[in-house]
Structure formats: structure tokens, C-alpha cells
C-alpha positions in Angstrom: 114.0 129.1 96.7 116.6 127.9 94.1 119.7 128.3 96.5 119.7 124.6 97.6 120.8 122.5 94.5 122.3 119.1 93.6 118.9 117.3 94.6 117.9 116.0 91.2 121.0 113.9 91.1 120.5 112.0 94.9 120.4 108.5 95.3 118.1 109.1 98.3 117.3 106.0 100.5 114.7 107.4 102.7 111.6 109.1 102.4 111.5 112.7 103.7 108.0 112.1 104.9 109.6 110.6 107.8 111.6 112.0 110.6 115.7 112.1 110.0 116.0 113.0 113.9 117.6 116.4 112.9 120.5 114.4 110.8 121.1 114.6 106.9 121.9 111.5 105.1 125.6 111.8 103.5 123.9 111.5 99.9 122.7 115.3 100.6 125.9 116.6 101.5 128.1 114.9 98.8 125.5 116.2 96.3 126.3 119.8 97.3 130.1 119.1 97.0 129.8 117.7 93.5 128.0 120.7 92.9 130.8 122.8 94.0 133.4 120.7 91.9 131.4 121.1 88.8 132.0 124.8 89.0 135.8 124.6 89.9 135.2 125.6 93.3 137.5 124.8 95.9 135.9 122.2 98.0 138.3 122.2 100.8 137.9 125.7 101.1 134.0 125.6 101.5 134.4 122.7 103.9 136.9 124.7 105.9 134.6 127.8 106.0 131.6 125.3 107.1 133.3 123.9 110.0 133.3 120.4 108.6 135.6 117.9 110.4 136.2 116.0 107.5 135.8 115.5 103.5 132.5 113.4 102.6 133.8 113.0 99.1 136.7 110.9 100.3 136.0 107.1 100.4 137.6 107.1 104.0 134.9 109.2 105.4 132.4 106.5 107.2 129.9 108.6 108.8 126.5 108.2 107.5 125.0 111.3 108.4 125.8 114.8 109.3 124.1 117.2 111.6 121.4 119.6 110.2 123.3 122.5 111.4 126.5 121.2 109.6 124.2 120.8 106.3 122.8 124.0 106.7 126.4 125.9 107.2 127.5 123.8 104.1 124.6 125.0 101.7 125.3 128.7 102.9 129.2 128.3 102.0 128.5 126.8 98.8 126.1 129.6 98.1 128.8 132.2 99.1 131.5 130.6 96.9 129.1 130.5 93.8 127.8 133.9 94.6 124.4 132.8 93.1 121.6 131.4 95.3 120.6 129.4 92.3 123.3 127.1 92.7 124.6 128.0 89.2 121.9 125.7 87.8 120.1 128.7 85.9 123.1 130.4 84.4 120.8 133.0 82.7 119.0 134.1 85.8 121.5 134.8 88.3 120.2 134.8 92.0 122.4 137.1 94.0 123.0 136.2 97.5 120.5 137.5 100.1 117.8 137.4 97.5 115.7 134.8 99.3 115.9 136.5 102.6 114.5 139.9 101.0 111.8 137.9 99.0 110.4 136.6 102.3 110.7 140.0 104.1 108.4 141.2 101.2 105.9 138.4 101.8 105.8 138.6 105.5 103.0 141.3 106.0 100.7 139.9 103.3 96.9 139.7 104.1 96.9 136.0 103.2 99.2 133.5 101.2 97.9 134.4 98.0 98.8 137.8 98.1 102.3 137.0 99.4 102.9 134.4 96.6 102.1 137.0 94.2 104.2 139.5 95.8 107.1 137.0 95.7 106.1 136.7 91.9 106.3 140.4 91.2 109.7 140.6 93.3 111.3 137.9 91.2 109.8 139.6 88.0 111.5 143.0 89.3 114.7 142.2 90.9 116.2 139.0 89.6 119.3 139.2 87.1 118.3 138.0 83.5 120.3 137.7 80.3 117.9 137.3 77.8 116.1 134.0 79.2 112.4 133.6 78.9 110.7 133.3 82.3 107.1 132.4 82.9 106.2 132.5 86.8 102.5 132.7 87.9 99.9 131.5 90.1 96.5 130.5 88.9 93.4 129.5 90.7 90.9 126.8 89.6 87.8 127.7 91.9 85.5 124.9 90.2 87.9 121.9 91.6 89.4 124.1 94.3 92.9 124.0 93.5 95.8 126.4 93.0 98.8 125.9 90.6 101.9 127.7 91.0 104.3 127.3 87.7 107.7 128.4 86.6 109.3 127.9 83.1 112.7 129.0 82.4 113.6 129.3 78.8 116.7 126.7 78.9 116.5 123.3 77.3 118.8 121.4 79.4 116.5 118.7 81.1 118.4 119.1 84.5 117.6 122.7 84.7 113.7 122.1 84.4 114.2 119.4 86.9 115.9 121.7 89.3 113.1 124.3 88.8 110.4 121.7 89.6 112.3 120.8 92.8 112.7 124.4 93.7 108.8 124.7 93.3 108.6 122.3 96.0 110.9 124.1 98.1 108.9 127.2 97.9 105.6 125.4 98.9 107.3 123.9 102.1 108.5 127.8 102.8 104.7 128.9 102.4 104.0 126.2 104.6 106.0 127.4 107.1 104.7 130.8 106.4 101.2 130.0 107.3 101.9 127.3 110.0 100.3 124.3 107.7 101.4 121.4 105.9 100.8 122.2 102.2 100.2 118.8 100.4 101.1 119.0 96.7 98.4 117.0 94.8 100.4 116.5 91.4 103.0 118.0 89.6 104.1 118.8 85.9 107.8 119.0 84.6 108.8 120.7 81.5 111.7 118.6 80.9 111.9 114.7 80.1 111.6 111.9 82.7 114.9 111.8 84.6 117.1 108.6 84.4 117.5 109.2 88.3 114.3 109.8 89.7 115.2 109.8 93.4 115.8 113.4 93.7 112.2 114.4 92.3 110.6 111.8 94.4 112.3 113.1 97.3 110.0 116.2 96.8 107.1 114.6 95.1 105.4 111.6 96.5 102.5 112.6 94.1 102.0 111.9 90.2 104.4 114.0 88.1 103.8 114.2 84.4 106.9 114.8 82.3 107.3 117.0 79.0 104.9 119.4 80.0 104.4 123.3 78.8 105.4 124.4 82.3 106.8 123.1 85.5 104.0 123.5 88.3 102.6 122.3 91.3 98.9 121.8 92.4 97.5 122.0 96.0 94.3 122.8 97.7 93.2 126.6 97.0 92.1 126.8 100.8 95.9 127.3 101.8 95.7 130.7 99.6 93.2 132.1 102.2 95.3 131.2 105.3 96.7 134.4 107.2 100.5 134.3 107.8 101.3 133.6 111.0 105.3 134.3 111.4 107.2 137.4 111.9 110.5 139.2 111.0 112.2 137.5 114.2 111.0 134.2 113.6 112.3 134.6 109.9 115.7 135.1 111.3 115.6 132.0 113.4 114.3 130.1 110.3 116.8 131.2 108.1 119.4 129.8 110.3 118.3 126.4 109.4 116.5 127.0 106.2 118.4 124.5 104.1 117.6 121.7 106.4 114.0 122.7 106.8 113.5 123.2 103.0 115.5 120.5 101.1 115.6 117.9 103.8 112.6 117.8 106.3 109.8 120.5 106.7 109.5 122.3 110.0 106.5 120.6 111.7 103.9 123.4 112.8 102.2 122.5 116.1 99.5 125.0 114.7 98.5 122.7 111.8 95.9 120.3 112.7 97.1 117.9 109.7 100.3 117.4 111.4 98.8 116.8 114.7 96.9 114.1 113.1 99.8 112.6 111.2 101.6 112.3 114.6 98.6 110.5 116.3 98.4 108.2 113.3 102.3 107.3 113.0 103.7 104.6 111.1 102.1 101.4 112.2 99.2 100.6 110.1 98.8 96.8 110.8 96.1 97.7 113.5 93.2 99.6 112.7 93.5 103.3 112.6 91.2 105.8 114.9 87.6 106.4 113.6 86.8 109.9 113.0 84.6 110.0 116.2 88.0 108.7 118.2 89.9 111.3 116.5 87.8 114.1 117.7 88.4 112.8 121.4 92.2 112.3 120.7 92.3 116.2 119.6 89.7 117.5 122.2 87.5 118.8 119.3 84.0 118.4 118.3 83.3 116.8 115.2 82.0 120.2 113.3 85.3 121.9 114.5 87.7 119.3 113.2 85.8 119.1 110.0 86.2 123.1 109.7 89.7 122.9 110.7 90.5 120.1 108.1 88.5 122.1 105.4 90.6 125.3 105.9 93.7 123.4 105.7 92.3 122.2 102.2 92.4 118.5 103.2 90.2 115.8 104.9 90.8 112.9 107.5 90.6 110.2 104.8 93.1 112.1 102.6 95.5 112.4 105.7 95.2 108.8 106.2 95.8 107.9 102.5 98.9 110.1 102.5 100.4 108.5 105.6 99.8 105.1 104.0 101.5 106.2 101.0 104.5 107.5 102.6 104.9 104.6 104.5 104.7 102.5 101.4 107.3 104.6 99.7 109.6 104.0 102.6 109.0 100.4 102.8 109.5 100.1 99.0 112.9 101.4 99.3 113.8 98.4 101.5 115.5 95.3 100.1 114.0 91.9 101.1 110.3 93.0 101.2 107.8 92.0 98.5 105.1 94.3 97.3 102.5 91.9 99.2 104.4 92.2 102.4 104.6 96.2 101.9 100.8 96.0 101.3 100.1 94.2 104.4 102.3 96.4 106.7 100.5 99.5 105.4 97.0 98.1 106.2 96.0 96.4 102.8 94.7 92.7 103.1 94.3 92.5 99.4 97.4 93.3 97.3 95.4 94.2 94.2 93.6 96.9 96.2 97.0 98.3 97.5 98.2 98.4 93.6 95.2 100.2 92.8 95.8 102.8 95.6 99.3 103.2 95.1 98.9 104.0 91.7 96.2 106.6 92.6 98.7 108.1 94.8 101.8 108.2 92.9 100.7 107.5 89.4 102.8 104.5 89.2 102.5 100.9 90.2 104.4 99.7 93.1 106.8 97.7 91.1 107.7 100.8 88.7 107.8 103.2 91.4 110.7 100.5 93.1 
């Protein structure tokens, strides 16, 4: 899913785990146009083809957001101008326009997500255009720890290439979540490049711990998702692709089929009051405790993990705001003891709240 690039250089001000209300912050749009300029493409022509009413790179543009439709059209026009769905970030591994759609079509009739991912890897190995670059792309399963890892290594020493590859792995996980109608939570990630000077782009996709200067780029998630059946068909894929840049880069498309997403909606973003108990949750969802546990296990998660992730995501959003101390953020996400918040936040993200900020 390498087509939507420029994200690693963003100065993102809002966590993607919260609703953008179908709008896209201007930082994402400008990042696309900066990418176009880097490859000497006609920005004005791209904007005109995307039916943009103004130039986001000009200081006179005061609009803070664009619509998801505008952003998606701009991504498509950038790809067409470059003739490369990788956005030009991997010069030795060119991705012809239309490749992503064909990969997804090849995945649709797979028996489960594991088979779909392996089919995509096989497609990638056979059909992408190379010019001598080393590539490693594989899916591994750790049954002992009930984890799956999707890895991708491009034999280019440029740090930005590896950062982009890692972000693209996160995009593919979002696509996989759409295919099975489940939210796939990335537990941790590794990057083959050094820690970037501007971390917002990577954080946009990874609120979890990320280890840098590792042998490969990888994302690790619950192995239970690999057993899930695909719930999409070709007609749904056609509709999805119209706004794919928005749902893949900005905000994943929420599935009403996922009990995880339903629970996240119930929890909301207010953690000052006590959260529902598991027994109360079963009543809100109209499920028995046994059914709910089975559904959560099938989606590779638990109620405690969903609560932790909800607090984590809200804490990340609050830490990006000026004027709030770490203690105030801790209180707003339900921690009366700041030291307990520090310990939990470091467990969630691999960093202390102060370092993350």
C-alpha cells in the first residue's frame, strides 16, 4: 500500500485514533504536494486535476481542513503524475499504477486473512518491477506467544525509505482490518532505519512501542486475526477504493462487524468517570459473558486491552495540547496516581509521557 507517501515528514497535531469527522488536517495535504515538488511535478496541474479550489502550499490558504474526497482525489492525481504507487520513495522498486487494486482482488477470495496476506506477498514477489534491489517480505507466526509478524525490508540505506516502508506496513494492516471487518491492533513494530528526527509521521500510525535500527521493518499483532474470514466482495472493494487514501492514511474505516469497535464507541473519550464493568458491558452489547469473551478472543483482544488502548490514545491526544501538565493528562485518562500513569504509558508506547511529548 505504498501509494500514499510523504507521511513520515508530517507535523501531525491530532491522533488518528480519534474521529476527524470526515475531514483531513492540512498537514497531510501539504505533505503530498511537497512530495510532488520533490519530483519536479507540476503542482498546479495536479491541483487542477484533483479539482482543488486553492493551493495549500501558499501562505494565503487559511483553510485548516480539506474533505476526505478532496484528499483522496489529490492522492490519486499525485500517483498518476508520478506513475508510481509508491510515491517515488522506493526508486528501485517501482509500483505501476493499478497494482494495489490487483493485489486486493487477488486477496478477496482467500479462505482467511493468513491466506490473503500470503497471496499478496506472492503477488508482490512476482509482479513488482525491480532493478537490483534486495527485498524481504514475509509473514511469520509465533504460536507460543499467539502473535503474527508481517515484515518487509528494502535493501536501500536511505533512512527515509525504511521509515516509509514501516508506515506502509501499518497501511496494509489497516487494509487487512477492512477485509475482515475487524480492528487490528499493532502491538509493537520494528524499523530498519534510525529513529527519525521528526517522529510525528511514525507516531501517526504507531502509538505502540517502535524499536529502531533493527534487521527488518515489521509489525506484530494477534495471531487470531489470521484465522478471520474475509467479509468483503469485489463491489465493496470498488467503493472502498474511492476513498482508500483517506481510510488507509488518515482514519481507518470503522466496521460495525467488530465488537472491538463497538466497545470503543461505548467507552468514548471521557475517562474521569468509572468505566463499565465487564458485566455491565455484556448488557450494553446484549451478549452473554461467554459470547463476548469468545468474540473478543476471536478478534485477538480483551476488554482490559481495549480499555488500556482507549486510555493510551486519549493520553497521546492530550499530551499534544499545550497547557496541560502530565499530571493533568493522567487525571483526565483516569489515573489518580501520576506515577502509575507513567508506568502504564511507558508500557503502552515504550516511552515516558515527557519523552513522548
